[in-house]
N, C-alpha and C positions, 0 to 999 in steps of 0.2 A: 699323526702329530697331535700332541696334547693341546687341549683348549687353552686359550688365554682368557682368564677370568676377570670380569668386571663386577664390582659390588655396587648395588643400588640401595639407598637407604630411604625409608618411607618418610613422608611429611605429614603435617597436621591434616586430619580428616580420615586417616587410616585407623584411628584408635577404636578399640572395642573393649567392653568389660570382660575381664578374664585374661587379657593379653599377657602372655608370659608365665602364667601360673603353672602350666604343665612343664614348661621348660625348667622352672625352678625346682619342681618336684623331681624331675628325672636327671637333671644335670647339675652337679655341685658347682661348676664354674658359673652357671647362670644364676643359681641361688646366691652365690657370693656377690655378684654384681647387684642384684636387687637389694640384698641386705646392706651392702655397702652404700647404695644410693640413699637408703633411709637414714643411715648414720651421717652421711655427708650433708644431706639437706635438713636433718634434724626434724623430720616429720615422716609420717607413714605413707609414703607414695605407693607402696605395694598394695595396701588396703584399697586405695582409690582405683588402681589399675585392675585389681583382681575382683573387687566386689562392687565397684561403682558407688553411687548410681552413675549412669552415663552422663547426666547433666554435670556432675562434679568432675568426671574424667575429661569432659570436653572443654572445660575451662582452660584457656590458653596456658595459664600458669601451672596447671597439672598435666595437661596433654603433652606439651613439648618435652618435659623431662621424662615422662613415662615412655614416650616413643623412642627417645634416645637410649634409655636403659634397655628397653625391649629388643631393639635392633642389635645392640652390642651383645646382649645375652644370647640371641639367636646365632650370631657369628661365633661366639665362644663355644656354644654347644656344637656347632658344625665342626669347629677345629678339634673339639674333644673326640668326636667320632672319627674324623678323617685325618687328623694330624695337621701338620703345617702344609699349606698349599700356597703357591705363588699367586699374587694378584697383579693384574696388569693395569688396573685403574679403578677409580671409585667416583661416585657422584651421589648426592642426596638431594631430594626435593625440598627446597626451602629449609626448614630446621634440620632436615636430613643431611644438609651440607656440613653442619657441625659434627654430626655423627660420623660422616665420612672422614673428616679430619682426625677425629679420635681414633678411628680404625687405622689410619695411615700414620699415626704417631706424631701428628702435629702438636698435640698436647695430650696429657694423660686423661684417664677416665674421669677423675674427680674435677679437674679443671674444666673439661668440656661440659660436665653435668652442671656445675655452678654457672657456667656461661649460658647454657640453655635455659636454666631457671630464670636468670636475669632477663634474657631475651623475651621469655614468655611473660614475665611480669611487665616489662616495658611495653610490649605490644598490647597486653590487657589494659594497661593504663591509657594507651592511645585510643583503644576502642571505646573506653568508657567516657572519653571526652569529645568524641566525634560521633557522627551518625552516618556510618558507612555501610556499604554492601558490595557484593561481588556477584557476577553472573557468568555462566559458561556460554560461549558462542560456538556452536557446532555446525559444521558444514559450510563454512564461509572461508574465503581466501584471506590471508593475513592483511593484505592491503585494504580490503573492504572493512575488516574489523578495525583497522587503524583509522580509517576514514570516519567510521561510526564513533569511535572513541574520541577523536578530535572534535567532531561536531557536538557531542553531548558532554564534553569536558570531563571525561573519565580517563583512567590510565590502563595500559595493558599490563596485567599482573603476571600472567603465565602464558607462555607458548608451549603447551604440553605435548602436542603432537600435530601433524598435519590436519588441518580442519578442526582443531580443538584449542580454542584460545579463551582465556578468562580475562574479563575486565573488572576494574575495581575503582571505587571512588565514593562520592557523596551518594547516599542511598537513593534520593529522588532522581538523580542523574542516571544512575544505573538502571533504575526501574523504567525510566523513559527510553533508554537505549534498548532494553529488552522489548519494549513495545513497538519500536520502529525497526528492529533488526532485519525483518524480512525485506524491507525496502532497500537494504544494502546487500541483498543476495545471500543472507545468512539463513541456512536451513532451519535451525532451531536455536532458541535462546531461552535460558532458564536461570532463575535466581538460585543462588547457593545458600545453604543454611549455615552461615558463618556469623561470627560475633562482630565483624567489622570489615574495613577495607584494607586487607593485607596487601603488601607489595604495591602501595600507592602513596601519593603525597600525604595522605591522612596519617601515615605512620611516621611523620617527620620527628615527632617528639621521641619515639622509640629509636630512630636513627641516631639522634644526638646522644641519648643516654647509652646506647650500645657502643657507640664510638668511644666514649669515655671509659666504659668497662673494658673494651678490647685493648685499650692502651696499657692496661695493667696485667694482661694475660700473657704468661710466658709461652711463646710460640717458636717452633723450629720448622725447618723445611720438611715436608712430608716424605715418608720413605717410598711412596708410590704416587703415581699421578692422581691428583684430585682435581676434578673439573669444577670450575666456578659456575654457579647459576647465572651470573650476570654477564659473563664474557663467553661462556661455552668453551673455555680453554683451560689448560692446566695453570694452577697458581703454585709458585715455588718459594718465594721469599716471605718472611714474616710480615713485611710491610704490605705486600700484595694480598696476603691472606686476611689481615686486619681490614683492609679497605674493602675487599669484595664481600666479606661477611657482613660488613656494615651496609654496603650499598644495596644488598639484596633485600633489606627490610623495606625500602621504598622503591626498589627497581624491579625490572621485569625478570622473571625466572625463565630463562631460555632453555627449557628442558629438552626440546628437540635438538638443539645445537649440542647440548651436553651428550646426548645419546650418540649423535653422529661423530663427535670427537672420540668417544670411546671405541666406536667401530673403526674409525680411522687409525687408532692406535693398535688395531689388530685384535681387539677383544671379540670373542665369538661365543662365549658362554657368560650369560648374565645371571647373577644371583640377587634377587630382591629380598631384603631383610626388613621385616616388619609385618604387621597384621595385614591380611588380605593380599590382593594381587593387582592393585591399581597400576603400579609401575610396570608390571609385566604387560598389561594391556596397552599402556602408552607406547612401550617399546615396539610391540607388534604393529601398532598403527604407523610407527616411523619406519620400521624395516621388518617385514614379515619373515625374513629368512633367519633372523637371530634366534638362538636357543636361549630361553629364559626359564628359570625355576624360582618359585616363591617359597621362602623359608620363614615361617612365623610361629610354628608350634613344634612340639616334640615329634609328632607323627611325620611332619614334612622333613625334619632333620634325619630321622631313621630311614625314610624312603628315598632320600637323595642319593642317587647312584652315579652322579655325574663327575664326582671328584676323584 
């Protein structure tokens, strides 16, 4: 019986200098997307993605659109090699949720790119006016991490996999939480190298601005199931999509629930689109029996024999 495919789209943190360059060199459809992105944005995003420096690429306002374009270029290259293939569902981590919607036809490439650019700018502005941080809590139960978060007045940003949860909030509070994590039965706590407190109340200004921007975005029901970060369920109507895309800026990314929902929909072949293999690793932590491949460069496209 043929596999039922789920597409997974990378989030911020997956970026690396050179991402997508070989895809553009070897696949005209990928080159067209990168070239089109530069024209749409009116700036040379390709140079930043391909040449760096990493400090410039990592800026939220550059990183988010670069990852969006790269993932869709990888998908386009995959379709160029294998032709059309049916997809049973899609999900994206944080900004990757917008990429998933673009892949599902919720809006076109240009609309999604402009939305991602605005989202990145709004989040960058929120980071510059707050002093926030994030930390990974590894090896603890969800209830223990929630108790720690409540005691130290920080938010649960991501539930990435069983025993891997990220907290977010005021930098001093996050640092204190890291210091006392073992007292809550958490095996390891580590600060993350991020610009601010994503998916927390410190992103409130970005939430307000993104809500206004989304009101003007033409949205239609996706052609395939897209799983919302904040609900772990499919979103179907334009109203639902606007609300959930806005909510995830300050809300918890329930990635474990998203993976389980795709599994419940019958998906048994997962394709991660973006640099690296972070999402593949998280899926394996959630369900070791799932088959997952990571597509981020030309070599991985050519080697993909699963379709």
